[in-house]
C-alpha positions in Angstrom: 21.7 -11.4 -3.1 19.7 -8.3 -3.2 15.8 -8.5 -2.5 15.2 -6.9 -6.0 17.3 -9.9 -7.6 15.5 -12.4 -5.4 12.2 -11.2 -6.4 13.2 -11.2 -10.1 14.2 -15.0 -9.8 11.2 -15.8 -7.8 8.9 -14.2 -10.5 10.6 -16.2 -13.1 9.9 -19.3 -11.3 6.4 -18.5 -10.5 5.7 -17.6 -14.2 7.1 -21.1 -15.2 5.0 -22.8 -12.5 2.2 -21.0 -13.5 1.4 -19.7 -10.0 -0.9 -16.7 -10.8 -1.6 -15.7 -7.1 1.9 -15.7 -6.2 3.0 -13.8 -9.1 0.6 -11.2 -8.3 2.2 -10.8 -4.8 5.7 -10.7 -6.1 4.8 -8.3 -8.9 3.3 -5.9 -6.1 6.8 -6.1 -4.5 8.7 -5.4 -7.6 6.6 -2.4 -8.3 6.9 -1.1 -4.9 10.8 -1.4 -5.3 10.8 0.2 -8.7 8.6 3.1 -7.5 10.9 3.8 -4.6 14.0 3.7 -6.9 12.3 6.3 -9.2 11.1 8.7 -6.7 12.4 12.3 -6.8 15.7 12.4 -4.8 16.0 8.6 -4.5 19.1 6.8 -4.7 20.2 4.3 -7.3 20.3 1.4 -4.8 17.8 0.8 -2.0 19.4 0.0 1.4 18.5 -3.1 3.1 16.7 -1.0 5.8 14.7 0.7 2.9 13.8 -2.8 1.4 12.4 -3.8 4.9 10.5 -0.5 5.3 8.8 -1.3 1.6 8.0 -4.9 2.6 6.4 -3.7 6.0 4.3 -1.2 4.1 3.0 -3.9 1.8 2.3 -6.2 4.6 0.4 -3.4 6.4 -1.6 -2.6 3.4 -2.5 -6.2 2.9 -3.6 -6.6 6.6 -5.8 -3.5 6.3 -7.3 -4.7 3.0 -7.9 -8.2 4.5 -9.7 -6.9 7.6 -11.9 -4.7 5.5 -12.9 -7.6 3.4 -13.5 -9.7 6.3 -15.8 -7.1 7.8 -17.6 -6.9 4.4 -18.1 -10.8 4.3 -16.0 -10.9 1.0 -14.2 -14.1 1.9 -12.9 -14.5 -1.8 -10.9 -11.1 -1.6 -10.0 -11.8 2.1 -8.4 -15.1 1.1 -6.5 -13.5 -1.8 -5.3 -10.8 0.5 -4.2 -13.1 3.1 -2.3 -15.3 0.5 -0.4 -12.1 -0.8 0.4 -11.2 2.8 1.9 -14.7 3.5 4.0 -14.3 0.3 5.4 -10.8 1.2 6.0 -11.6 4.8 8.5 -14.5 3.8 11.0 -12.0 2.5 10.9 -10.0 5.7 13.6 -11.0 8.3 12.7 -13.3 11.1 10.9 -11.4 13.8 12.4 -11.6 17.2 10.5 -13.1 20.0 9.1 -11.2 23.1 11.6 -12.9 25.4 14.5 -12.0 23.1 13.3 -8.5 22.8 13.0 -8.1 26.5 16.5 -9.6 27.1 17.8 -7.0 24.6 16.0 -4.1 26.2 17.3 -5.0 29.7 20.7 -5.1 28.2 20.2 -1.7 26.8 18.8 -0.2 29.9 21.6 -1.8 32.2 24.6 -0.6 29.6 23.4 3.0 29.7 22.1 3.4 33.2 18.6 4.3 32.4 16.0 4.3 35.1 12.4 5.6 35.2 10.1 6.7 32.3 12.0 10.0 32.0 14.5 7.8 29.8 11.9 6.2 27.7 12.7 8.3 24.7 16.6 7.6 25.0 15.9 3.7 25.4 13.3 3.6 22.4 15.8 5.5 20.2 18.6 2.9 20.9 16.0 0.0 20.7 14.6 1.1 17.3 18.0 1.2 16.0 18.7 -2.4 17.5 15.5 -3.9 16.4 15.4 -2.5 12.8 12.9 -4.6 11.0 13.4 -7.5 13.6 10.7 -6.3 15.9 7.4 -4.4 16.1 7.9 -1.1 17.6 4.7 -1.3 19.4 5.8 -4.6 21.3 9.2 -2.8 21.9 7.5 0.2 23.3 5.3 -2.1 25.6 8.2 -3.8 27.0 10.2 -0.7 27.4 7.3 0.8 29.5 7.0 -2.3 31.5 10.6 -2.4 32.4 11.1 1.3 33.2 8.0 1.4 35.2 
């Protein structure tokens, strides 16, 4: 089942259950998907990687807003953003643990014979493809630096 279909089903369920806050978060996801589908040059169907990219963008927006509201002592708006962030995050694939990332990066380095910081770009290129949507690139970068140093 595609993300769009899951969101539509969950919107219907949230409407029936009268869950206003959850409905707002789900509508934000649906809006972002529709916007991506109607952009100039966009294809009819969004790939899974495209869906993950959209969800990550929404999560980042919510994190930034929540942080801003927290700094301004607006707890009511902070809680709303945090709730939406939690709802949106449930649609992202399960993130890998640091240990899993490190083991996979070690495997990439060993399989390709990389050694030293001069190969960081090559390792990151392969790692980014391997971890698409499953790990934060900053975490991966830190692990790659540590292993190549």
